[in-house]
N, C-alpha and C positions, 0 to 999 in steps of 0.2 A: 777672455778668461771667465769661466763660470764662477758664480758666487760660492763662497765657502759654505759648508754645511752649518746650520744653526747649532747652538749648544744643546747637548742632550739633557734629559731630565736629571741624569746622574751628575752632570757638570753643574747644573743649577742648584742641585741639592748641596754639593760641596761649596759652591759659591755663597749660598745663603747663610753659611755658618763661618765663613772665613773673614775675620775681623782685621787681620794684619794689613798694614800699609793702605789705609783708607779703603778697605774692602776690595783689594786688588782683583780677586777672582770675579767678583760681581761686576766690576767695571769692565773687565776684559770680556766677560760673557755678553754684557749689554752691547758693546761695540761689535762683537762678532754677530750677534743677532741682527742688529741694524744692517750691517754689511751684507748678510745673507739674504735679507729681504729686498735689497736693492737690485738684485739680479745680475745678469751677465754684463760684463763691460767689454767694449771694443775700443781699440786704439782710435783716438780722434778727439773731436770737440767735446764729447760728453765726459771724458775722463777728467779726474781732478781730485782734490782734497777738500774736505770740509771740516772745520773745527767748531765744536759745540761746547757750551757750558751747560751742564745738565744738573738738575736737582730732582732727586727721587725721594718721595715721601716715605716714611717708615713702613707703610703698608705695601710698598712696591709700585705705587701709582706715580706717573710722571707729574711732577709739580711745576717744573719750569724748563724750557729749552730756549737757548739763545745762540744764534749763529755768530761766532766771533769773526771768522773769515772764511772765504771760499775761493777756490781757483777755477771753479766751473759752475755756472748757473744750473746746468742739467744735473750734475752730481749733487748739488745742494737741494734741488727740487726732489730728486729721488730719495735722498736721505730723509728729508722732512716728511715725505709720504710714508716711508718705512717707519719712522718714529710715530706718526699719527696712528698707524695700524698695528702697533706692537701688541702682542697678546699680554694678558695679565702676568706680571712679574712676581716672584716671591718677595716677601718682606726683606728689607735691608738687614744685613748681618748684625748691625749694632743696635737696631731698634730706634735709630735716630735718622734724620734726613741725610741722604748721601749726596754731596755736592762734589762734582769733579769736572774736568775738561777732557774731551776725547776728540781725536782726529780720526775721521773715517776716510780711508784711502780707497777711492773708486778708480783704480788703475789696472791695466791688463797684465802687469808683470809682477805685482806684489799684493798679497792678501793680508799682510801683516804677519805677526808671529806670536805664538803664545808666550807669555812672560815666564820668567824663571821665579819660582817661589821658595827655593831652598834657603835663601838668605834673608827672608822677610822678618824673622824674629830678632835679627841682630839690630842693635841700635843704629840710628843714623849717625854718620861721621860728624864729629864736631865741626862747626863752622870755623873758618879761618879768622883769627884775630891777630892783627899785626902788633907784635910786642913793642915795636919802636914808635908807634903812633900815639900821640897824646893830644887830647882835646883842649888842653890849657887850664882846665879847672879840676879835673879829677886827680887823685893821688897817683904819682908815677910809681910803677913797679920797677924793681931793679932787675938787671939781666939775670942774676942768680935765681930770683923768684920764678922768672919765666922758664929757666932751664929745669928747675925742680918740678914745675907743673907739667912741662912737656914730657919729662922722663916718667913721671907717675902715670900719665895717661897712656904712655906706650907700654908700661909694664903689665897692664891688665891683659890677660890672655882670653879673648872672647872665643866662644865656640865658633866653628866654621860653618856649620849648617844647622838649620832648624829641624828638630826631630819630628815635629808634627805637621810639617808643611805638605807632606805627601810627595809621591814621585812626580818629577817633571816629565813631560813627554819627550820623546826622542827628537821631535821636530824643534821643540823649544831649546833643548840642549844644543842641537846643530846650529840653529840661528844665533844663539848666544856665542858659540865658538866662532862663527863666521864674522859676527860683529866685532869681537875682540881681535880676531886676526886682521881685519881691515883697519881697525884703530891702531893696533900696536905692531903691525907687520913691519919687518926690517926694511923692505923696499921703500915704504912711505916715510919711515923715520930717516932714512939715508938720502931722501930727496929724489928718488928715482921716479916718483909719480909726477 
């Protein structure tokens, strides 16, 4: 499978101003650029996945690259060569260092997929807190207090999409639906797989 095309200047322009979800567009464009510079992949020993921890300085220069794990020495070598030869990147959207982890897939059957941006302005869901757990020293809450807190958090009606996220690509929507179908498909839930 040939390498995907690198992000266009228009895509970088949008990414350099997108601050939601830890500069999600910028991170995606960075990964797409690295993968596009790695070249064509053929099924065999060279294919594999490489996970990096990346730090990009506010001016867009690469500050730190750390290989977290790799399934192929050849894929790791190609990814590091691509990272060393990256062209100048635009400044980070927030004006602060951008730190993230990214997995580069160097496989002949998948080039990754563009992320969905339309829900990025919604707050992250609250983390689970077991109302029945007690550490032995804090004040215990009553069951009624827990029910009141749960009902008040459910009563807020958040908007369903972000108005300023811009349109998602058809490919991103298609891959998102495919992932949801695989995850929630009735055959899998009924144990047919």
